[in-house]
N, C-alpha and C positions, 0 to 999 in steps of 0.2 A: 019656944022650940024654933022657930026659924033661925033665932041667934046659933043654935045649936048646929042645926041643919048646915046652913051657911060654913059655920067653922068647921064641919065634916067636910065638906066639897074641897073647901080650902084646903085640909089637910091632905087630901084626898088625889088632890090635883099637886100639890109640895110630894106627895110620892113619888106620884106618876114622873113629875120632873125629874126627881132625883133618880129615879131608874133610867130613864132615858139617859140622862146624864152619866150613870155610871156604865151603861151601855156602849155609850159613845167613847168614854175612856178606855173600857174594854178593849174597842175595835181599835183605838188609836194606839193600847200598848201591845197588842197583837201585829200591828204593823211594823213597830218599833221592834219588836222582838226578832219579824220576819227579814226587816233591812240589816238587823245585828247579824243575825246566822249566816244572810248574803255576803256581807263586808266581810264578815269572820273566812268564808270560803274564798272569799278574795285573794285575802289577805294571807290564806292558806297556800292557795295556789300562784302568788306573788312568791312567796317567799320559797316554794319548792322551787320556781323557776329560778331564782335567784340563785338557791345550793346547785341546781343542776350548773347552772353558767360557771360558779364559780369551781366546781369540780372538773367541766371542761377547759378551764383555764390552767387550773393548776395541774391536770393529767396532761395538757399541753406543754405546760412548763417545763415537767419533768420527761417528755419524750423530745423535748430542743435541747435540754441537758444532757441527755444520754447519747444524743445525735453529735453534738460538740464534742461529748468525752471521747468519742469514736473517733469524731473527726481528727483530733489533737492526736490520740492515739498513734492513728493511721499517719499524722505529718512528723510524729517524732520517729515511728520506724523506719520511716521513709528519708530520714534527715540524716539517722543511725546508719542505715547502708549507704547511701552518698558518703559518710563521712570513714566509714569503712572503707568502701571503695577509693576515696581519694588516698585512704592511706597505702592501702595495698598499692595503689599505682606509683606512690612518692617510695612504697619499698622497692616495686622493683626496678623504681629508674635509678634506686641507688646501688642495689646488687648491678642491674646492670654496667651502670659507671664504676664500680668497684672491680668488675670482672674484665672490663674492658683495660683498666689499669694494671690490674693483675698480669693480664695477656701480654699488655706490652711491657712490663718486666720481666715477663719470665723470658718475653723474644730478646730483650736487652739482653739479662745475663746469658740466653746462649748464644747470641751474638760476641760477647765478653769469654765468655768460654772455650768457643770456635778460636777467636784470636788468642788466647791463652794458648793454647794447644798448639797453635798454627807458629807462634813464637817459640814456644819451648822448642818444638822440630826444629824449627831453623838455629838454637839455639845450640842442640844436636850436632848438626851438621858444620855450625862452626868449630865445635869444639873436637869434631872428628877430623876436619882438616887441619886445625892445630896440630893435633894429635901427628898427624903425617906430614907436616911439616916441621914437626921437631926431628920425629924420627929420621927424617931424610938431612937435616942439617946436625944430627948429633946422631952418625951411625954407630959412634963407638957406644953407646949407651945398650944396654939390652932390654930384653923385653921385660926382666925382672925390675928393672928400674924406673922402666914406663908402667908397671901396674897397677900404681894406684891411679893414674889418670881412666875416670871413667867411659866406660862406651855407652852404646845403647841399652847393652843386656848388664852393665854393671853399675852398682851403686857404690856409694861412700855412705858409710854409718856417722853418727858423732864422734866416735873412737877413731875415725881415719881410716878404719876394714873395711876391705871392698868386699863386695858379695854380690851375686846372682843378682838380678831387677826379677821381684816377680814378676810373672807372666800375666798379663792384664790382657784380657779379652777386648780388643777392639771394638769401637761400636761402628755398626752397620754404616752411618753415614759417613765413619771416616776410613772407609776399606774402598782401596782405592781399585781394588777388583770388579767392585758393585758398579753397574751404570750408573751415572749420574744422578737418572729418573731416580733411580732405586735408594741411591744416598741421598737424596732430598726430600722421597718421603719417607724414608727412616728419620728422619731428623723430625718430620713435622711429626710424625707419628710419638716421639720421645718427648718434643715438646710437648703436647697437646695433653699428653699421659702425667707428666709434673704438674703442669697447669690444672689438672682434673685432682689430681691429692691434694694440691693446695686449696683446691675452692672447698673439697671433700672435707679436710679439714678445718677449712674455715666456715662451713654451714656447722660440723659439728660443734663447733666451740660455742657460735652463735645460738644455738639452740640448746645448747647443755647450761649455758653461764646463766639464764635468769631463775631457771629451773633450781639449779645448783645453789644459788643464792636463796632460794626462798625455804629449800634443805635445812642449808647450816642454821638459817636464822630459826626453823623452827624448831631442831636439836639442841640451841645453845637456848630458847624459851623453854624448854621440857613440854611441846607440842608434839607428843605422841604419834597422833593419828594423823596428824598435817604432815611430819616428817614421814610415816608412811607409804603417804598418799605421794611423795612429789618423789620418793625414791621409787615407788610402782613404776611413775610417768617413765621416769629417767630409762629403767632397764627396760618397759617396753620399747621405747626409742632406738634406744642402744644397749643391748643384753650385756654386753663384755663393761657398762658402767661401773666405775668403782668412787667413790668419794676419796680425793687424794688432798691433806690438808696441804696449805700452801707454805713452803719452807721457811721460814725464820727470816728478817732480813738482817744482812749482816754490819750494815751502814750503822754509824753512832747514833 
């Protein structure tokens, strides 16, 4: 009986020890689970912070990229404006030089024309003097014999027939009855008007030529919309514009 009792006590003690061990393991497992949960929370927080930092970095990079694109665009606009200004200034300088050259040429032309008129007047005076000497030296000649000799009111055509000269109204600058200052002013006004006409024609030609070239190309290529656009632009600039095809060259 004592042996059975001792065995029972031993089993009871073993069972109590097993329960205690189970409780200990249970507590340890609960501690590990809590630690795992805390570790998981920490990892989640760290991942969230990392994602937030990555998102902020990406947003900053996009912002910097957009700012760079805007700055590049502004620089390109500024450069284009500078190029246009330089081109305009160069064109202005060229036009001023051409205008000055044209004015000088016009002045030279006017001077040559004036010189021609003066020489022609001198020639007429010499001719009159020769006629008078001829009449004085050969009084036997009748007026009819000398009628072929032209005077300031007569001219001889290519067939040798004399007829009255067409009356040409003298220029104010050549009118001896006017004061010198008035004649000089009239001459300056005439030269200025001639230069203005030449400049206007030159400006019109320079404005029309490139557009007319585009118009002709569009017509040849069958681009009717483009051709009509160029025609409308040309008409808006010069209402009297009409395209005139160049005359065929006669050179071999």
